[in-house]
N, C-alpha and C positions, 0 to 999 in steps of 0.2 A: 258358497260351494254349489255348483249346479251339476246336472247329470252328465255334462260333457267335460267337467273339470278334470285336469290331469292329476291323478292321485297315486302316490307311491305307497304301497303297503310293504314295510320291511318286516320279514318274518312271516310270510304268508302261509307257510306250511305247518306252523305250530298251532297249538290249541287256540290262542288268542287271534293270531293273524288269519288263520283259515276261517274262523267265525266272522271276522270283520270283512274279509273278502266276499264270503257268501252273502252277508247282509247287504253289502254295497251292490252286489249283482242283483239281489232280490229287489232292491229299491230302485233299480234302473240306471245305476251309474255304469258308464260304458268305457271310459278312458282310464283304465286301471293298469298300473305298472307293478310288476313283482318279478323278483329274480330268485333263483335257488342259490344256495351257498356256493355251489360250483361255478355259477355264473357271476356272482358278486360276493366277495368275501368282505364283510363289513368291518373286519378288523384291519383290513388293508387300507390305509389312509389314501394312498394314490389311486386305488381302484374306486373308492367312494367319490373322490374328487372328480375323476373322469366320468363316472356315472351321472353325477349331478350336472356337470357341464353339458353332457350329451342329451340327457333326458329332460332336464329343466321342469321337474314336477311343480305344480302349483300348491299341492297339499301333501303332507307326509304323515303317515301313521307309523310310529316306531314301536313295533311290538316284538322285534327280534331280540332274543336274549338267551343266555345260558341259564337254565333253571332246572330244579329237581327237588327231590325230597331230602330227608335227613341223611340218608346214606350218601347220596351224591354230594351234598354239602360238606360232609365229613371227609370224603376222599379227595375232593377237587377244590379246596379252598382258594388256592392261587388262581386256578382257571376261572372260578366264578367271579372274582373281583377284576382280574385283568381283562378277560374277554368282554364283560359287560361294560367296563369303563371305556374300552377302545371303541366298541360299537356306538355307545352314546356320544362320545366326543366327536367321532368322525361324522356321524349322520347329522347331529345337531349343528355342528360348525358349518358343514357344507350346506345345510338348509338355510342357514343365515346368509352365507356368501352368495347363494344363488337366488335369494329373494323369495323364498317360499312364503306363501301368504299365511298359512297356519300349519303348525305341527302339533301332534298329540303324542306324548311319550307315555308308554304304559309302564308304570313302576309297580309297587307292591306295598301292602301294609306292613311288611317286614321293616319298613323305614322307621317304625315307631319303637320307643323303648320297651323293654321286656316288662317293666312294671308300670306302664302308662295307665292312667285312670281310664275307666270304662264308662260309657262308650268313648272311644278315642277320637278326638277331633284333629283336624289338620294342624292345629297349633302345637301339638305334642311332639312333632318331629324335632330332633336334636335337643330334647330336654332330659335325656337320661341314657343309660347304657343299653346296648342292644342285646338280644338273645344270642348267646355264644354260638349255637349250632349253625346259624346262618348269617353271622355277622359280615363276612366278606361280601356275600350277595346283597345284604341290606345296605352296606356302605356304598356299593356301586349304584344302587337305586336312589339313595339319597343324593348322590352326585348328579344323577340324571335330572332329578327335580330341581337342584340348584342350578344346573346348566340352563334349563329352560327359563327359570326366573331371572337369572343373571343376564342372559342374552336379551330378555324382554326389557329389563331396566336399563341396560347400557346401549342397546342397539335398536330398541323399539320394535322388536319382533313380536309375534303373536303365537308363542309356544306354550302349550298347556300340558302339564304333567298330571296324570291321574294315578291314584293308588287304590286299585281294586282289592277286595277281599280274596280269600282262597277261591281259586277258580277250578271248574271242572266242566266236562262236556265232551262232545264228539271230537275225535282227533287228538285226544289226550294221550299221554305216554302211559302204556300199561306194562312197561318193563319193570319187573319186580325189584330191580336194583335202583331204579331212577324215578319211579312213579311218585306223584303226589298222593295225598291220603285217600281221596275218593277212588281214583282208578286203581290204586294199589290194593285197597281192601276189596274192591269189587272183583278184580281179577283173581285174587287169592280165594275168595268165596266161590267163584265160578269153578276154579280148578279143584277145590276141595269137593264141590258138588259132583264134578265128573268122577273123581275118585270114589266118592260115596256110592254113586250109581253104577260103578264099574264100567263107565263109558270110555274104554281105553283108547279107541281109535280117535275120538274127538280130542281127548287129552293130549295124545302124541302129536296130533296136527297142531293144536294150540301152542305147544312148546317147541315145535319143529324138531322133534326127537323121534328116533325109531325104536328105542329100548324102553320098556315099561319100568324096568329096574332103575335105569338111569333117571327117568322122570321122577320116580318116587324119591330117589336120593336128592335130586335137585330141589324138589318141593319141600322135602324135610328140612333142608338148610334154611328155608324161609318160614319154617313153622307151620307148614301146610300138610295135613293128612286127611284121610277120609272121614275122621271123626272130630277134627278140631282145626281152628285157624288161630295162629298167634299174632298178636298185635303189639307193637312197641308201646311202652308206657302203661300207666295204670288206668287209662280211659277217662280220667277226670278233666283234662284240658278242654277248653271250649274253642270252637272255631266257627267262623261265619263263611258261608259258601254262596257263590254267585255262578250261575250258568254262563258259559262263554257266549251264548247267543244274546243274553241280556247285556253283557259287557259290550258286545259289538253294537247293539242298539244304542247304548250310552255313548260310545265313541262317535257315532254318526250324529247323534243329537247334539253333542258338544261342538262338533265341526260346524254344524248348521246354526247353532243358537248362542254359543257362549264364547266370549273373547277374554283376553287377559285383563282388560279394563273392568270386566265384571267381577274379578276375583281380588281386587285390591281392597283389603280390609282397612287400611290406613294409608293416607297419602304421605305420611312422614316416615313410617317404618314398615315398608312393604316386605313381607316374608310369609312363607308357608302358603303360597298361592296355588298349591296343587289341590286336587279334588278327590275326596274319598268316594268310591263307587261300591255300593253294596246294598243288601236288603235290610240292614239294621236288625238282624235276627241271628242268634248263634245257637249252637248245639254241642253237647259234649261228644268226645270221640267215641265213648261207649254207646251213646244213643245213636250216633251215626253208624257204627258197626252193626248194631241191632237192626236198624232200618235197612241197610244194604243186605244183611242176612235174610231178611224177610222178602225183599225184592228179588234176590237171586234164587231163593228157595233152598238154601243150604240147611240141612237138618242137624249138623253137628254143633259143637261147643265153641265159644269164644274164649281164648286164653290171653289175658292181658299180662304182659311181662313187665312188671314194675322195676326190674333191674335195668331196663333200657330207658333212655332219655324221653321225657315228655315233650321237649321243645318248650316254647312259651306256654305258660299255664292257661292264660285266658285272653281271648281276643273278641272284641266287639267294636266296630267303628261307628263313629257319629257321621251319618250321611245326610245330615239335615241341610248342608249347603247345596248339594246337587239336587236334593228333593225340592228345596225352595226355588231352584232354577227351572224346575219343571220335569225332571226325569225320575222314574221309579221302576224297579224291576217287575217282571211279569211271571217268571217261572219259579214256583216253589221247589223246595229241595227234593221232596218225594217225587214230584212230577219230573224234575230234571234228571234224577238218577235213573228213573224208569226209561226215559228217553235215551240216556247214555248206554244203558244195558242193552236196550233193543238194538242200537247202532252197533255195539260190540258183538252181539250174537249174530248179527247179519254180516259179519266179516270185517267190520271196521277196525277191530283190534288185532287182526292177523296181519302184521306187517314186519319187515325185516328186523326192526329193533327189538323184537320180542325174543330173539335167539338168546339162549343162556350165555352169559359171559363170565369166565372165571377171572376174578379180580384178586391178585395176590395181596393187595393192600387191605382187604376187608373180608371177613368171614360173615356172610349173610345169615341172619337168624331173626327176622323181624317182619313187620309190615311197615313200610315207609310212612312217615307222618310229617306233614309240613303244610305251609300255605301252598299257592299259586301265585297262572298267570301267574301258591305262593304262600307257610305255616306260621 
């Protein structure tokens, strides 16, 4: 892949895709293709077929996905499996048909069994039952990994699936109903801090509301007050977090340096050829919440609601394969959260999807908790 190679980034406006697009631009790549959902609906097979015929990309980065936290996974189980399966099937098949030189598919560590041994290696996929809360999403991501591997084995393509740990970073979703754990806790802490400091004008601007009473009622439904922030679960589950900028760097490293032939562990029984991407470090949700509380400067209490689901209890991935191939992360968790909070305070988090949404199917009373790019 050279600086003039034609590269298609699917999902360029999301957490992962925007970081990859930015990193490609930073490294001097100039022939980049990306489309909004309105311009190209990846669920539409005919539209995807037409796009590949017209654009003929040499390289594809498939980061487009429907993703979210525990609440979103609970409400939209059918949407999560259907939309992700359709996106993966359409893009991967058309990439094969059009002769794409290399494709990277961004999956998730949700592909691993809920009781997988720690640290979890790539060989653990399909060895046990999945965590119920995000099973539809996980199954769709397993399918994407299998699509890449199967097309490689049958058609000789060079498609690589990666399974990053929980992701966070700039351009994440801060919607209290849909956010992953880091942006979800961070925004709740920030809003609670504004309440505590009686900074009403900034609070109303953040929530896109005009009534302080309405704002308090809305935040109360998520367990946010001037004196406390509620978090789902008992705080004991562990998660592993990777900044989206580090993942973007890993994606470009793989594009430049790693091929499917490098990932075959056996010439007889080729399977689980995806790559874990992460720091090999985990932290409890309680420790994470305390760290975010300190960074934000919220003076109130943390309330862990043990009546709410924890999600998978423990996660730690074995990233020795990608490390042995020459890549390691650079941004530690504290540094990354500080970077994210600075971006958020500078207006990065004030976007249309932050508007409160009344969902008749679910009564919110939590802080969302999940992986990235997933829990």
